[in-house]
PDB file of N, CA, C and O in Angstrom:
ATOM      1  N   LEU A   1      66.602 164.645  65.937  1.00  0.00           N
ATOM      2  CA  LEU A   1      65.961 165.763  66.232  1.00  0.00           C
ATOM      3  C   LEU A   1      66.050 166.763  65.089  1.00  0.00           C
ATOM      4  O   LEU A   1      65.092 167.505  64.872  1.00  0.00           O
ATOM      5  N   VAL A   2      67.133 166.820  64.362  1.00  0.00           N
ATOM      6  CA  VAL A   2      67.282 167.743  63.281  1.00  0.00           C
ATOM      7  C   VAL A   2      66.245 167.429  62.233  1.00  0.00           C
ATOM      8  O   VAL A   2      65.589 168.325  61.702  1.00  0.00           O
ATOM      9  N   VAL A   3      66.094 166.112  61.928  1.00  0.00           N
ATOM     10  CA  VAL A   3      65.105 165.750  60.875  1.00  0.00           C
ATOM     11  C   VAL A   3      63.699 165.971  61.367  1.00  0.00           C
ATOM     12  O   VAL A   3      62.838 166.218  60.522  1.00  0.00           O
ATOM     13  N   ALA A   4      63.370 165.911  62.640  1.00  0.00           N
ATOM     14  CA  ALA A   4      62.171 166.179  63.213  1.00  0.00           C
ATOM     15  C   ALA A   4      61.838 167.668  62.994  1.00  0.00           C
ATOM     16  O   ALA A   4      60.732 168.039  62.602  1.00  0.00           O
ATOM     17  N   ALA A   5      62.894 168.521  63.279  1.00  0.00           N
ATOM     18  CA  ALA A   5      62.651 169.959  63.082  1.00  0.00           C
ATOM     19  C   ALA A   5      62.454 170.354  61.600  1.00  0.00           C
ATOM     20  O   ALA A   5      61.698 171.269  61.271  1.00  0.00           O
ATOM     21  N   MET A   6      63.152 169.639  60.747  1.00  0.00           N
ATOM     22  CA  MET A   6      63.053 169.775  59.358  1.00  0.00           C
ATOM     23  C   MET A   6      61.662 169.449  58.873  1.00  0.00           C
ATOM     24  O   MET A   6      61.112 170.145  58.019  1.00  0.00           O
ATOM     25  N   GLY A   7      61.070 168.348  59.438  1.00  0.00           N
ATOM     26  CA  GLY A   7      59.739 167.890  59.159  1.00  0.00           C
ATOM     27  C   GLY A   7      58.732 168.967  59.568  1.00  0.00           C
ATOM     28  O   GLY A   7      57.878 169.327  58.759  1.00  0.00           O
ATOM     29  N   LEU A   8      58.800 169.490  60.785  1.00  0.00           N
ATOM     30  CA  LEU A   8      57.918 170.546  61.248  1.00  0.00           C
ATOM     31  C   LEU A   8      58.048 171.816  60.384  1.00  0.00           C
ATOM     32  O   LEU A   8      57.078 172.543  60.175  1.00  0.00           O
ATOM     33  N   GLY A   9      59.235 172.051  59.904  1.00  0.00           N
ATOM     34  CA  GLY A   9      59.426 173.172  58.952  1.00  0.00           C
ATOM     35  C   GLY A   9      59.052 172.821  57.542  1.00  0.00           C
ATOM     36  O   GLY A   9      59.235 173.657  56.658  1.00  0.00           O
ATOM     37  N   ARG A  10      58.540 171.641  57.268  1.00  0.00           N
ATOM     38  CA  ARG A  10      58.113 171.255  55.976  1.00  0.00           C
ATOM     39  C   ARG A  10      59.335 171.253  54.918  1.00  0.00           C
ATOM     40  O   ARG A  10      59.153 171.570  53.743  1.00  0.00           O
ATOM     41  N   HIS A  11      60.443 170.918  55.366  1.00  0.00           N
ATOM     42  CA  HIS A  11      61.571 170.874  54.420  1.00  0.00           C
ATOM     43  C   HIS A  11      61.417 169.645  53.499  1.00  0.00           C
ATOM     44  O   HIS A  11      61.235 168.533  53.995  1.00  0.00           O
ATOM     45  N   PRO A  12      61.487 169.828  52.174  1.00  0.00           N
ATOM     46  CA  PRO A  12      61.258 168.781  51.185  1.00  0.00           C
ATOM     47  C   PRO A  12      62.113 167.481  51.369  1.00  0.00           C
ATOM     48  O   PRO A  12      61.710 166.409  50.915  1.00  0.00           O
ATOM     49  N   LEU A  13      63.228 167.585  52.000  1.00  0.00           N
ATOM     50  CA  LEU A  13      64.121 166.485  52.186  1.00  0.00           C
ATOM     51  C   LEU A  13      63.795 165.623  53.437  1.00  0.00           C
ATOM     52  O   LEU A  13      64.225 164.476  53.558  1.00  0.00           O
ATOM     53  N   ALA A  14      63.055 166.202  54.308  1.00  0.00           N
ATOM     54  CA  ALA A  14      62.710 165.569  55.705  1.00  0.00           C
ATOM     55  C   ALA A  14      62.200 164.194  55.486  1.00  0.00           C
ATOM     56  O   ALA A  14      62.732 163.315  56.165  1.00  0.00           O
ATOM     57  N   PRO A  15      61.234 163.841  54.633  1.00  0.00           N
ATOM     58  CA  PRO A  15      60.690 162.426  54.561  1.00  0.00           C
ATOM     59  C   PRO A  15      61.769 161.522  54.037  1.00  0.00           C
ATOM     60  O   PRO A  15      61.760 160.347  54.403  1.00  0.00           O
ATOM     61  N   PHE A  16      62.704 161.956  53.211  1.00  0.00           N
ATOM     62  CA  PHE A  16      63.711 161.029  52.660  1.00  0.00           C
ATOM     63  C   PHE A  16      64.776 160.742  53.812  1.00  0.00           C
ATOM     64  O   PHE A  16      65.276 159.628  53.974  1.00  0.00           O
ATOM     65  N   LEU A  17      65.063 161.811  54.564  1.00  0.00           N
ATOM     66  CA  LEU A  17      66.037 161.537  55.604  1.00  0.00           C
ATOM     67  C   LEU A  17      65.470 160.755  56.756  1.00  0.00           C
ATOM     68  O   LEU A  17      66.203 160.052  57.452  1.00  0.00           O
ATOM     69  N   ALA A  18      64.130 160.868  56.978  1.00  0.00           N
ATOM     70  CA  ALA A  18      63.365 159.950  57.988  1.00  0.00           C
ATOM     71  C   ALA A  18      63.407 158.602  57.549  1.00  0.00           C
ATOM     72  O   ALA A  18      63.608 157.709  58.372  1.00  0.00           O
ATOM     73  N   PHE A  19      63.224 158.326  56.219  1.00  0.00           N
ATOM     74  CA  PHE A  19      63.184 157.002  55.666  1.00  0.00           C
ATOM     75  C   PHE A  19      64.618 156.359  55.853  1.00  0.00           C
ATOM     76  O   PHE A  19      64.738 155.188  56.214  1.00  0.00           O
ATOM     77  N   ALA A  20      65.699 157.177  55.591  1.00  0.00           N
ATOM     78  CA  ALA A  20      67.074 156.692  55.763  1.00  0.00           C
ATOM     79  C   ALA A  20      67.238 156.310  57.225  1.00  0.00           C
ATOM     80  O   ALA A  20      67.751 155.229  57.513  1.00  0.00           O
ATOM     81  N   ILE A  21      66.816 157.169  58.169  1.00  0.00           N
ATOM     82  CA  ILE A  21      67.093 156.915  59.546  1.00  0.00           C
ATOM     83  C   ILE A  21      66.345 155.736  60.012  1.00  0.00           C
ATOM     84  O   ILE A  21      66.909 155.019  60.838  1.00  0.00           O
ATOM     85  N   GLY A  22      65.057 155.397  59.578  1.00  0.00           N
ATOM     86  CA  GLY A  22      64.356 154.261  59.855  1.00  0.00           C
ATOM     87  C   GLY A  22      65.138 152.953  59.322  1.00  0.00           C
ATOM     88  O   GLY A  22      65.289 151.964  60.041  1.00  0.00           O
ATOM     89  N   CYS A  23      65.603 153.030  58.056  1.00  0.00           N
ATOM     90  CA  CYS A  23      66.224 151.823  57.578  1.00  0.00           C
ATOM     91  C   CYS A  23      67.612 151.659  58.238  1.00  0.00           C
ATOM     92  O   CYS A  23      68.091 150.538  58.410  1.00  0.00           O
ATOM     93  N   GLY A  24      68.210 152.718  58.581  1.00  0.00           N
ATOM     94  CA  GLY A  24      69.560 152.634  59.295  1.00  0.00           C
ATOM     95  C   GLY A  24      69.350 152.040  60.710  1.00  0.00           C
ATOM     96  O   GLY A  24      70.201 151.295  61.195  1.00  0.00           O
ATOM     97  N   GLN A  25      68.266 152.355  61.343  1.00  0.00           N
ATOM     98  CA  GLN A  25      67.927 151.813  62.685  1.00  0.00           C
ATOM     99  C   GLN A  25      67.728 150.340  62.558  1.00  0.00           C
ATOM    100  O   GLN A  25      68.289 149.576  63.344  1.00  0.00           O
ATOM    101  N   MET A  26      66.924 149.892  61.567  1.00  0.00           N
ATOM    102  CA  MET A  26      66.728 148.465  61.359  1.00  0.00           C
ATOM    103  C   MET A  26      68.049 147.706  60.979  1.00  0.00           C
ATOM    104  O   MET A  26      68.315 146.603  61.458  1.00  0.00           O
ATOM    105  N   MET A  27      68.831 148.341  60.120  1.00  0.00           N
ATOM    106  CA  MET A  27      70.173 147.611  59.893  1.00  0.00           C
ATOM    107  C   MET A  27      70.994 147.575  61.132  1.00  0.00           C
ATOM    108  O   MET A  27      71.642 146.555  61.368  1.00  0.00           O
ATOM    109  N   TRP A  28      71.030 148.587  61.949  1.00  0.00           N
ATOM    110  CA  TRP A  28      71.821 148.530  63.080  1.00  0.00           C
ATOM    111  C   TRP A  28      71.391 147.420  63.999  1.00  0.00           C
ATOM    112  O   TRP A  28      72.280 146.765  64.543  1.00  0.00           O
ATOM    113  N   ILE A  29      70.068 147.120  64.247  1.00  0.00           N
ATOM    114  CA  ILE A  29      69.571 146.153  65.024  1.00  0.00           C
ATOM    115  C   ILE A  29      70.015 144.761  64.477  1.00  0.00           C
ATOM    116  O   ILE A  29      70.471 143.878  65.204  1.00  0.00           O
ATOM    117  N   VAL A  30      69.845 144.647  63.157  1.00  0.00           N
ATOM    118  CA  VAL A  30      70.240 143.232  62.608  1.00  0.00           C
ATOM    119  C   VAL A  30      71.652 143.014  62.784  1.00  0.00           C
ATOM    120  O   VAL A  30      72.030 141.919  63.201  1.00  0.00           O
ATOM    121  N   ILE A  31      72.565 144.024  62.488  1.00  0.00           N
ATOM    122  CA  ILE A  31      73.954 143.818  62.531  1.00  0.00           C
ATOM    123  C   ILE A  31      74.345 143.618  64.005  1.00  0.00           C
ATOM    124  O   ILE A  31      75.230 142.804  64.269  1.00  0.00           O
ATOM    125  N   GLN A  32      73.767 144.280  64.929  1.00  0.00           N
ATOM    126  CA  GLN A  32      73.998 144.128  66.312  1.00  0.00           C
ATOM    127  C   GLN A  32      73.633 142.641  66.809  1.00  0.00           C
ATOM    128  O   GLN A  32      74.387 142.036  67.571  1.00  0.00           O
ATOM    129  N   LEU A  33      72.513 142.129  66.363  1.00  0.00           N
ATOM    130  CA  LEU A  33      72.181 140.771  66.719  1.00  0.00           C
ATOM    131  C   LEU A  33      73.108 139.837  66.086  1.00  0.00           C
ATOM    132  O   LEU A  33      73.395 138.818  66.715  1.00  0.00           O
ATOM    133  N   ALA A  34      73.621 140.036  64.928  1.00  0.00           N
ATOM    134  CA  ALA A  34      74.516 139.094  64.260  1.00  0.00           C
ATOM    135  C   ALA A  34      75.835 139.089  64.998  1.00  0.00           C
ATOM    136  O   ALA A  34      76.506 138.057  65.012  1.00  0.00           O
ATOM    137  N   ILE A  35      76.259 140.228  65.637  1.00  0.00           N
ATOM    138  CA  ILE A  35      77.548 140.320  66.360  1.00  0.00           C
ATOM    139  C   ILE A  35      77.394 139.729  67.691  1.00  0.00           C
ATOM    140  O   ILE A  35      78.182 138.844  68.022  1.00  0.00           O
ATOM    141  N   ILE A  36      76.418 140.136  68.542  1.00  0.00           N
ATOM    142  CA  ILE A  36      76.309 139.727  69.871  1.00  0.00           C
ATOM    143  C   ILE A  36      75.632 138.399  70.055  1.00  0.00           C
ATOM    144  O   ILE A  36      75.931 137.676  71.005  1.00  0.00           O
ATOM    145  N   GLU A  37      74.695 138.053  69.137  1.00  0.00           N
ATOM    146  CA  GLU A  37      74.023 136.734  69.176  1.00  0.00           C
ATOM    147  C   GLU A  37      73.201 136.519  70.452  1.00  0.00           C
ATOM    148  O   GLU A  37      73.090 135.394  70.938  1.00  0.00           O
ATOM    149  N   GLU A  38      72.628 137.596  70.988  1.00  0.00           N
ATOM    150  CA  GLU A  38      71.908 137.423  72.185  1.00  0.00           C
ATOM    151  C   GLU A  38      70.626 138.527  71.972  1.00  0.00           C
ATOM    152  O   GLU A  38      70.766 139.718  71.696  1.00  0.00           O
ATOM    153  N   LEU A  39      69.569 137.934  72.140  1.00  0.00           N
ATOM    154  CA  LEU A  39      68.243 138.774  71.994  1.00  0.00           C
ATOM    155  C   LEU A  39      67.857 139.400  73.261  1.00  0.00           C
ATOM    156  O   LEU A  39      67.851 138.759  74.312  1.00  0.00           O
ATOM    157  N   SER A  40      67.538 140.627  73.186  1.00  0.00           N
ATOM    158  CA  SER A  40      66.963 141.438  74.241  1.00  0.00           C
ATOM    159  C   SER A  40      65.521 141.848  73.902  1.00  0.00           C
ATOM    160  O   SER A  40      65.193 141.920  72.718  1.00  0.00           O
ATOM    161  N   PHE A  41      64.674 142.111  74.848  1.00  0.00           N
ATOM    162  CA  PHE A  41      63.312 142.635  74.374  1.00  0.00           C
ATOM    163  C   PHE A  41      63.466 143.963  73.683  1.00  0.00           C
ATOM    164  O   PHE A  41      62.556 144.306  72.928  1.00  0.00           O
ATOM    165  N   LEU A  42      64.502 144.749  73.846  1.00  0.00           N
ATOM    166  CA  LEU A  42      64.650 146.024  73.219  1.00  0.00           C
ATOM    167  C   LEU A  42      64.848 145.877  71.676  1.00  0.00           C
ATOM    168  O   LEU A  42      64.420 146.746  70.915  1.00  0.00           O
ATOM    169  N   HIS A  43      65.518 144.741  71.212  1.00  0.00           N
ATOM    170  CA  HIS A  43      65.868 144.606  69.872  1.00  0.00           C
ATOM    171  C   HIS A  43      64.604 144.608  68.925  1.00  0.00           C
ATOM    172  O   HIS A  43      64.571 145.336  67.933  1.00  0.00           O
ATOM    173  N   PRO A  44      63.565 143.767  69.266  1.00  0.00           N
ATOM    174  CA  PRO A  44      62.532 143.801  68.321  1.00  0.00           C
ATOM    175  C   PRO A  44      61.647 145.016  68.431  1.00  0.00           C
ATOM    176  O   PRO A  44      60.941 145.395  67.497  1.00  0.00           O
ATOM    177  N   LEU A  45      61.715 145.682  69.739  1.00  0.00           N
ATOM    178  CA  LEU A  45      61.065 146.982  69.906  1.00  0.00           C
ATOM    179  C   LEU A  45      61.767 148.041  69.042  1.00  0.00           C
ATOM    180  O   LEU A  45      61.105 148.722  68.259  1.00  0.00           O
ATOM    181  N   MET A  46      63.045 148.188  69.164  1.00  0.00           N
ATOM    182  CA  MET A  46      63.657 149.191  68.425  1.00  0.00           C
ATOM    183  C   MET A  46      63.663 148.892  66.831  1.00  0.00           C
ATOM    184  O   MET A  46      63.700 149.823  66.026  1.00  0.00           O
ATOM    185  N   PHE A  47      63.628 147.633  66.454  1.00  0.00           N
ATOM    186  CA  PHE A  47      63.500 147.366  64.973  1.00  0.00           C
ATOM    187  C   PHE A  47      62.047 147.894  64.636  1.00  0.00           C
ATOM    188  O   PHE A  47      61.875 148.615  63.654  1.00  0.00           O
ATOM    189  N   GLY A  48      61.043 147.536  65.436  1.00  0.00           N
ATOM    190  CA  GLY A  48      59.776 148.029  65.129  1.00  0.00           C
ATOM    191  C   GLY A  48      59.688 149.535  64.956  1.00  0.00           C
ATOM    192  O   GLY A  48      59.062 149.986  63.996  1.00  0.00           O
ATOM    193  N   VAL A  49      60.315 150.385  65.884  1.00  0.00           N
ATOM    194  CA  VAL A  49      60.338 151.688  65.790  1.00  0.00           C
ATOM    195  C   VAL A  49      60.915 152.165  64.464  1.00  0.00           C
ATOM    196  O   VAL A  49      60.324 153.004  63.785  1.00  0.00           O
ATOM    197  N   GLY A  50      62.088 151.619  64.098  1.00  0.00           N
ATOM    198  CA  GLY A  50      62.678 151.891  62.736  1.00  0.00           C
ATOM    199  C   GLY A  50      61.782 151.625  61.646  1.00  0.00           C
ATOM    200  O   GLY A  50      61.736 152.386  60.680  1.00  0.00           O
ATOM    201  N   LEU A  51      60.950 150.431  61.748  1.00  0.00           N
ATOM    202  CA  LEU A  51      60.109 150.141  60.768  1.00  0.00           C
ATOM    203  C   LEU A  51      58.922 151.070  60.582  1.00  0.00           C
ATOM    204  O   LEU A  51      58.498 151.335  59.458  1.00  0.00           O
ATOM    205  N   VAL A  52      58.387 151.564  61.699  1.00  0.00           N
ATOM    206  CA  VAL A  52      57.362 152.565  61.776  1.00  0.00           C
ATOM    207  C   VAL A  52      57.870 153.823  61.188  1.00  0.00           C
ATOM    208  O   VAL A  52      57.144 154.457  60.423  1.00  0.00           O
ATOM    209  N   ILE A  53      59.093 154.245  61.493  1.00  0.00           N
ATOM    210  CA  ILE A  53      59.633 155.428  60.932  1.00  0.00           C
ATOM    211  C   ILE A  53      59.778 155.396  59.382  1.00  0.00           C
ATOM    212  O   ILE A  53      59.302 156.267  58.654  1.00  0.00           O
ATOM    213  N   ALA A  54      60.426 154.392  58.972  1.00  0.00           N
ATOM    214  CA  ALA A  54      60.576 154.208  57.456  1.00  0.00           C
ATOM    215  C   ALA A  54      59.104 154.051  56.767  1.00  0.00           C
ATOM    216  O   ALA A  54      58.868 154.668  55.728  1.00  0.00           O
ATOM    217  N   ALA A  55      58.254 153.325  57.285  1.00  0.00           N
ATOM    218  CA  ALA A  55      56.989 153.138  56.777  1.00  0.00           C
ATOM    219  C   ALA A  55      56.122 154.379  56.614  1.00  0.00           C
ATOM    220  O   ALA A  55      55.423 154.578  55.621  1.00  0.00           O
ATOM    221  N   SER A  56      56.215 155.200  57.657  1.00  0.00           N
ATOM    222  CA  SER A  56      55.493 156.436  57.728  1.00  0.00           C
ATOM    223  C   SER A  56      56.148 157.462  56.854  1.00  0.00           C
ATOM    224  O   SER A  56      55.477 158.403  56.430  1.00  0.00           O
ATOM    225  N   ALA A  57      57.435 157.339  56.555  1.00  0.00           N
ATOM    226  CA  ALA A  57      58.095 158.280  55.659  1.00  0.00           C
ATOM    227  C   ALA A  57      57.717 158.143  54.194  1.00  0.00           C
ATOM    228  O   ALA A  57      57.790 159.075  53.394  1.00  0.00           O
ATOM    229  N   VAL A  58      57.295 156.874  53.891  1.00  0.00           N
ATOM    230  CA  VAL A  58      56.928 156.702  52.389  1.00  0.00           C
ATOM    231  C   VAL A  58      55.711 157.445  51.950  1.00  0.00           C
ATOM    232  O   VAL A  58      55.789 158.128  50.929  1.00  0.00           O
ATOM    233  N   PRO A  59      54.649 157.384  52.587  1.00  0.00           N
ATOM    234  CA  PRO A  59      53.470 158.192  52.077  1.00  0.00           C
ATOM    235  C   PRO A  59      53.623 159.632  52.303  1.00  0.00           C
ATOM    236  O   PRO A  59      52.996 160.435  51.613  1.00  0.00           O
ATOM    237  N   TRP A  60      54.484 160.029  53.304  1.00  0.00           N
ATOM    238  CA  TRP A  60      54.775 161.408  53.583  1.00  0.00           C
ATOM    239  C   TRP A  60      55.609 162.057  52.316  1.00  0.00           C
ATOM    240  O   TRP A  60      55.323 163.168  51.870  1.00  0.00           O
ATOM    241  N   GLY A  61      56.553 161.334  51.847  1.00  0.00           N
ATOM    242  CA  GLY A  61      57.468 161.748  50.927  1.00  0.00           C
ATOM    243  C   GLY A  61      57.109 161.460  49.481  1.00  0.00           C
ATOM    244  O   GLY A  61      57.764 161.992  48.584  1.00  0.00           O
ATOM    245  N   TRP A  62      56.106 160.650  49.214  1.00  0.00           N
ATOM    246  CA  TRP A  62      55.692 160.284  47.931  1.00  0.00           C
ATOM    247  C   TRP A  62      55.293 161.462  47.012  1.00  0.00           C
ATOM    248  O   TRP A  62      55.788 161.576  45.891  1.00  0.00           O
ATOM    249  N   PRO A  63      54.417 162.311  47.492  1.00  0.00           N
ATOM    250  CA  PRO A  63      54.095 163.486  46.620  1.00  0.00           C
ATOM    251  C   PRO A  63      55.378 164.362  46.149  1.00  0.00           C
ATOM    252  O   PRO A  63      55.456 164.881  45.036  1.00  0.00           O
ATOM    253  N   THR A  64      56.304 164.446  47.086  1.00  0.00           N
ATOM    254  CA  THR A  64      57.560 165.268  46.692  1.00  0.00           C
ATOM    255  C   THR A  64      58.307 164.430  45.715  1.00  0.00           C
ATOM    256  O   THR A  64      58.862 164.990  44.770  1.00  0.00           O
ATOM    257  N   PHE A  65      58.368 163.164  45.853  1.00  0.00           N
ATOM    258  CA  PHE A  65      59.163 162.317  44.951  1.00  0.00           C
ATOM    259  C   PHE A  65      58.338 162.291  43.506  1.00  0.00           C
ATOM    260  O   PHE A  65      58.975 162.287  42.453  1.00  0.00           O
ATOM    261  N   ARG A  66      57.194 162.279  43.514  1.00  0.00           N
ATOM    262  CA  ARG A  66      56.398 162.261  42.256  1.00  0.00           C
ATOM    263  C   ARG A  66      56.591 163.645  41.542  1.00  0.00           C
ATOM    264  O   ARG A  66      56.652 163.707  40.314  1.00  0.00           O
ATOM    265  N   ALA A  67      56.684 164.731  42.329  1.00  0.00           N
ATOM    266  CA  ALA A  67      56.861 166.057  41.695  1.00  0.00           C
ATOM    267  C   ALA A  67      58.228 166.181  41.131  1.00  0.00           C
ATOM    268  O   ALA A  67      58.415 166.749  40.055  1.00  0.00           O
ATOM    269  N   TRP A  68      59.185 165.665  41.829  1.00  0.00           N
ATOM    270  CA  TRP A  68      60.542 165.661  41.313  1.00  0.00           C
ATOM    271  C   TRP A  68      60.621 164.817  40.024  1.00  0.00           C
ATOM    272  O   TRP A  68      61.258 165.234  39.057  1.00  0.00           O
ATOM    273  N   ARG A  69      60.020 163.710  40.007  1.00  0.00           N
ATOM    274  CA  ARG A  69      60.028 162.912  38.786  1.00  0.00           C
ATOM    275  C   ARG A  69      59.472 163.574  37.603  1.00  0.00           C
ATOM    276  O   ARG A  69      60.075 163.497  36.532  1.00  0.00           O
ATOM    277  N   THR A  70      58.303 164.259  37.714  1.00  0.00           N
ATOM    278  CA  THR A  70      57.674 164.889  36.644  1.00  0.00           C
ATOM    279  C   THR A  70      58.456 166.131  36.217  1.00  0.00           C
ATOM    280  O   THR A  70      58.342 166.553  35.066  1.00  0.00           O
ATOM    281  N   ALA A  71      59.255 166.734  37.123  1.00  0.00           N
ATOM    282  CA  ALA A  71      59.976 167.945  36.745  1.00  0.00           C
ATOM    283  C   ALA A  71      61.245 167.639  35.882  1.00  0.00           C
ATOM    284  O   ALA A  71      61.800 168.538  35.251  1.00  0.00           O
ATOM    285  N   VAL A  72      61.671 166.393  35.872  1.00  0.00           N
ATOM    286  CA  VAL A  72      62.924 166.035  35.167  1.00  0.00           C
ATOM    287  C   VAL A  72      62.605 165.744  33.732  1.00  0.00           C
ATOM    288  O   VAL A  72      63.502 165.423  32.953  1.00  0.00           O
TER     289      VAL A  72
END
């Protein structure tokens, strides 16, 4: 919710934090499946949600990343 609020406020770090949250969610599901070795319908669903979050954060944050690279 904090990152969503940052995104609504157009904070420049919001897309990068959203990407990290999406990747973290996908890693969580993979590790959870490795530990419990039992698949629920929620596992692919939540992995997909993490993938959508991470994938949508890339085009959102790319202009900011490009501006930071040219400033250095």
